[in-house]
Residue frames as a rotation matrix with the C-alpha (Angstrom) as fourth column:
UNK 1
0.471 -0.181 0.863 12.21
0.523 0.846 -0.108 0.38
-0.710 0.502 0.493 -4.82
UNK 2
0.899 -0.011 0.439 12.69
0.364 -0.540 -0.759 3.27
0.245 0.842 -0.481 -7.33
UNK 3
0.747 -0.640 0.182 15.55
-0.663 -0.697 0.273 4.61
-0.048 -0.324 -0.945 -5.25
UNK 4
0.230 -0.614 0.755 17.45
-0.080 0.761 0.644 1.31
-0.970 -0.208 0.126 -5.23
UNK 5
0.537 0.036 0.843 16.94
0.747 0.444 -0.495 1.01
-0.392 0.895 0.212 -8.97
UNK 6
0.961 -0.155 0.228 18.25
-0.022 -0.869 -0.494 4.55
0.275 0.470 -0.839 -9.56
UNK 7
0.431 -0.845 0.318 21.40
-0.692 -0.082 0.718 3.78
-0.580 -0.529 -0.620 -7.44
UNK 8
0.259 -0.262 0.930 21.85
0.354 0.921 0.161 0.53
-0.899 0.287 0.331 -9.54
UNK 9
0.784 0.235 0.574 21.44
0.617 -0.194 -0.763 2.44
-0.068 0.952 -0.297 -12.81
UNK 10
0.865 -0.462 0.195 24.09
-0.450 -0.887 -0.104 4.96
0.221 0.002 -0.975 -11.58
UNK 11
0.334 -0.746 -0.576 26.56
0.118 0.639 -0.760 2.08
0.935 0.186 0.301 -10.78
UNK 12
-0.121 -0.368 0.922 26.59
-0.858 -0.429 -0.283 2.95
0.500 -0.825 -0.264 -6.99
UNK 13
-0.153 0.154 0.976 25.19
-0.690 0.690 -0.217 -0.48
-0.707 -0.707 0.001 -5.98
UNK 14
-0.918 -0.003 -0.398 24.68
-0.247 0.787 0.565 -4.02
0.311 0.617 -0.723 -7.39
UNK 15
-0.289 0.889 0.355 20.93
-0.903 -0.130 -0.410 -4.79
-0.318 -0.439 0.840 -7.16
UNK 16
-0.884 0.082 -0.459 19.70
-0.119 0.913 0.391 -8.43
0.451 0.400 -0.798 -7.23
UNK 17
-0.290 0.889 0.353 15.93
-0.911 -0.144 -0.385 -8.80
-0.292 -0.434 0.853 -6.83
UNK 18
-0.881 0.122 -0.458 14.22
-0.083 0.911 0.404 -12.18
0.467 0.394 -0.792 -6.66
UNK 19
-0.192 0.873 0.448 10.60
-0.977 -0.214 0.000 -13.01
0.096 -0.438 0.894 -6.01
UNK 20
-0.919 -0.176 0.354 9.73
-0.269 0.935 -0.233 -16.29
-0.290 -0.309 -0.906 -4.30
UNK 21
-0.648 0.704 0.291 5.90
0.505 0.683 -0.528 -16.60
-0.570 -0.195 -0.798 -4.39
UNK 22
-0.151 0.561 -0.814 4.44
-0.402 -0.787 -0.468 -13.77
-0.903 0.256 0.344 -6.46
UNK 23
-0.284 0.190 0.940 2.59
0.729 0.679 0.083 -15.49
-0.623 0.709 -0.332 -9.40
UNK 24
0.571 0.628 -0.528 1.66
0.076 -0.681 -0.728 -12.16
-0.817 0.376 -0.437 -11.09
UNK 25
0.487 -0.403 0.774 2.74
0.873 0.225 -0.432 -11.62
0.000 0.887 0.462 -14.67
UNK 26
0.977 -0.107 0.183 3.92
-0.089 -0.991 -0.104 -8.06
0.193 0.085 -0.978 -13.69
UNK 27
0.489 -0.844 0.219 7.15
-0.533 -0.090 0.842 -9.45
-0.691 -0.528 -0.494 -12.38
UNK 28
0.917 -0.118 -0.381 9.71
-0.334 0.294 -0.896 -10.29
0.218 0.948 0.230 -15.04
UNK 29
0.081 -0.961 0.265 12.80
-0.943 -0.160 -0.292 -10.80
0.323 -0.226 -0.919 -12.96
UNK 30
-0.622 -0.469 -0.627 14.23
-0.327 0.883 -0.336 -13.88
0.711 -0.004 -0.703 -11.32
UNK 31
0.363 0.817 0.448 11.97
-0.839 0.078 0.539 -16.00
0.405 -0.571 0.714 -9.29
UNK 32
0.454 -0.214 -0.865 12.54
0.288 0.954 -0.085 -18.80
0.843 -0.211 0.495 -6.72
UNK 33
0.993 -0.104 -0.064 13.96
0.047 -0.160 0.986 -18.90
-0.113 -0.982 -0.154 -3.14
UNK 34
0.417 -0.908 0.038 17.63
-0.607 -0.309 -0.732 -17.60
0.677 0.282 -0.680 -2.88
UNK 35
0.974 -0.202 0.102 20.19
0.063 0.673 0.737 -19.82
-0.218 -0.712 0.668 -1.23
UNK 36
0.312 -0.944 -0.107 23.92
0.145 -0.064 0.987 -20.41
-0.939 -0.323 0.117 -1.08
UNK 37
-0.122 -0.424 0.898 24.41
0.915 0.302 0.268 -20.84
-0.385 0.854 0.350 -4.85
UNK 38
0.656 0.446 0.608 22.68
0.641 -0.755 -0.137 -17.54
0.398 0.480 -0.782 -5.53
UNK 39
0.925 -0.326 -0.196 24.93
-0.098 -0.701 0.707 -15.67
-0.368 -0.634 -0.680 -2.96
UNK 40
0.070 -0.942 0.328 28.11
0.433 0.325 0.841 -17.45
-0.898 0.083 0.431 -4.31
UNK 41
0.025 -0.077 0.997 27.29
0.997 -0.072 -0.031 -16.17
0.074 0.994 0.075 -7.91
UNK 42
0.608 0.311 0.730 26.80
0.459 -0.888 -0.004 -12.53
0.647 0.338 -0.683 -6.80
UNK 43
0.954 -0.278 -0.113 29.19
0.006 -0.361 0.932 -12.14
-0.300 -0.890 -0.343 -3.86
UNK 44
0.672 -0.732 0.112 32.41
0.094 -0.065 -0.993 -10.81
0.735 0.678 0.026 -5.36
UNK 45
-0.474 -0.826 0.305 34.15
-0.053 -0.320 -0.946 -9.47
0.879 -0.464 0.108 -2.16
UNK 46
0.230 0.717 -0.658 32.60
0.632 0.404 0.661 -10.81
0.740 -0.568 -0.361 1.02
UNK 47
-0.153 -0.457 -0.876 34.63
0.982 -0.173 -0.081 -8.78
-0.115 -0.873 0.475 3.26
UNK 48
-0.911 -0.332 -0.246 33.94
0.270 -0.929 0.253 -5.56
-0.312 0.164 0.936 1.40
UNK 49
-0.704 0.702 0.106 30.35
0.143 -0.006 0.990 -6.03
0.695 0.712 -0.097 0.67
UNK 50
-0.761 0.615 0.206 27.16
-0.431 -0.242 -0.869 -4.73
-0.485 -0.750 0.449 2.45
UNK 51
-0.855 0.499 -0.139 24.34
0.281 0.672 0.685 -7.10
0.436 0.546 -0.715 1.99
UNK 52
-0.612 0.758 0.224 20.62
-0.745 -0.458 -0.485 -6.17
-0.265 -0.464 0.845 2.49
UNK 53
-0.898 0.383 -0.218 18.21
0.277 0.875 0.397 -9.07
0.343 0.296 -0.892 2.88
UNK 54
-0.597 0.791 0.134 14.41
-0.770 -0.518 -0.373 -8.37
-0.225 -0.326 0.918 3.01
UNK 55
-0.353 0.548 -0.758 11.74
-0.386 0.653 0.652 -11.03
0.852 0.523 -0.019 3.42
UNK 56
0.718 0.695 -0.041 9.91
-0.344 0.405 0.847 -13.39
0.606 -0.594 0.530 5.77
UNK 57
0.571 -0.499 0.652 11.73
-0.778 -0.073 0.625 -14.35
-0.264 -0.864 -0.429 9.01
UNK 58
0.665 -0.351 0.659 12.89
0.185 0.933 0.310 -17.88
-0.723 -0.084 0.685 7.79
UNK 59
0.741 -0.379 0.554 14.31
0.603 0.011 -0.798 -16.60
0.297 0.925 0.237 4.65
UNK 60
0.644 -0.510 0.569 16.13
-0.470 -0.852 -0.232 -13.66
0.603 -0.118 -0.789 6.31
UNK 61
0.646 -0.389 0.657 17.50
-0.555 0.351 0.754 -16.04
-0.523 -0.852 0.011 9.06
UNK 62
0.692 -0.322 0.646 18.74
0.523 0.841 -0.142 -18.60
-0.497 0.436 0.750 6.52
UNK 63
0.737 -0.363 0.570 20.31
0.454 -0.360 -0.815 -15.92
0.501 0.859 -0.101 4.37
UNK 64
0.651 -0.514 0.559 22.13
-0.727 -0.634 0.265 -14.20
0.218 -0.579 -0.786 7.23
UNK 65
0.635 -0.411 0.654 23.61
-0.157 0.760 0.630 -17.69
-0.756 -0.503 0.419 8.21
UNK 66
0.690 -0.277 0.669 24.64
0.704 0.473 -0.530 -18.28
-0.169 0.836 0.521 4.65
UNK 67
0.748 -0.415 0.519 26.22
0.004 -0.778 -0.628 -14.89
0.664 0.472 -0.580 4.08
UNK 68
0.631 -0.526 0.570 28.23
-0.748 -0.216 0.628 -15.23
-0.207 -0.822 -0.530 7.37
UNK 69
0.587 -0.358 0.726 29.40
0.161 0.931 0.329 -18.62
-0.793 -0.076 0.604 6.32
UNK 70
0.608 -0.353 0.711 30.64
0.773 0.060 -0.631 -17.10
0.180 0.934 0.310 3.04
UNK 71
-0.279 -0.906 -0.318 32.58
0.960 -0.262 -0.095 -14.46
0.003 -0.332 0.943 4.94
UNK 72
0.001 0.341 0.940 30.39
0.187 -0.923 0.335 -11.42
0.982 0.175 -0.065 5.03
UNK 73
-0.912 -0.354 -0.206 31.11
0.276 -0.161 -0.948 -9.73
0.302 -0.921 0.244 8.52
UNK 74
-0.291 0.855 -0.429 28.04
0.947 0.195 -0.254 -9.37
-0.133 -0.481 -0.867 10.79
UNK 75
-0.228 0.086 -0.970 28.22
0.305 -0.939 -0.155 -5.53
-0.925 -0.332 0.188 10.69
UNK 76
-0.789 -0.144 -0.597 27.78
-0.500 -0.415 0.760 -5.58
-0.357 0.898 0.255 6.83
UNK 77
-0.761 0.648 -0.035 24.54
0.490 0.609 0.623 -7.48
0.425 0.457 -0.781 6.83
UNK 78
-0.819 0.568 0.081 21.32
-0.558 -0.754 -0.346 -5.42
-0.135 -0.329 0.935 6.96
UNK 79
-0.862 0.507 -0.020 17.92
0.478 0.825 0.303 -7.08
0.170 0.251 -0.953 7.33
UNK 80
-0.570 0.805 0.162 14.26
-0.812 -0.522 -0.262 -6.29
-0.126 -0.281 0.951 7.23
UNK 81
-0.951 0.153 -0.270 11.87
0.100 0.975 0.200 -9.09
0.294 0.163 -0.942 8.02
UNK 82
-0.273 0.909 0.315 8.18
-0.929 -0.334 0.159 -9.82
0.250 -0.249 0.936 8.59
UNK 83
-0.319 0.256 0.913 6.06
-0.527 0.753 -0.395 -12.61
-0.788 -0.607 -0.105 10.02
UNK 84
-0.877 -0.007 0.481 4.63
0.291 0.788 0.543 -15.56
-0.383 0.616 -0.688 8.17
């Protein structure tokens, strides 16, 4: 996480983190499940963007489908998923 935050601070990447179910007070960023409206708001150049999605399998699967529908090429979508 620190590495991603360093890249974002240096302007090399745009980092959008969202937590769905973590109820701890330690997280002060955006909360809630991401969906089409979230991607539409942050996806500036679908054909020239690499997207990395990490989370449980249903979220990753849905996100990949949405990103493809918004014009992000298959080869530019990276994922990491885990079981329920």
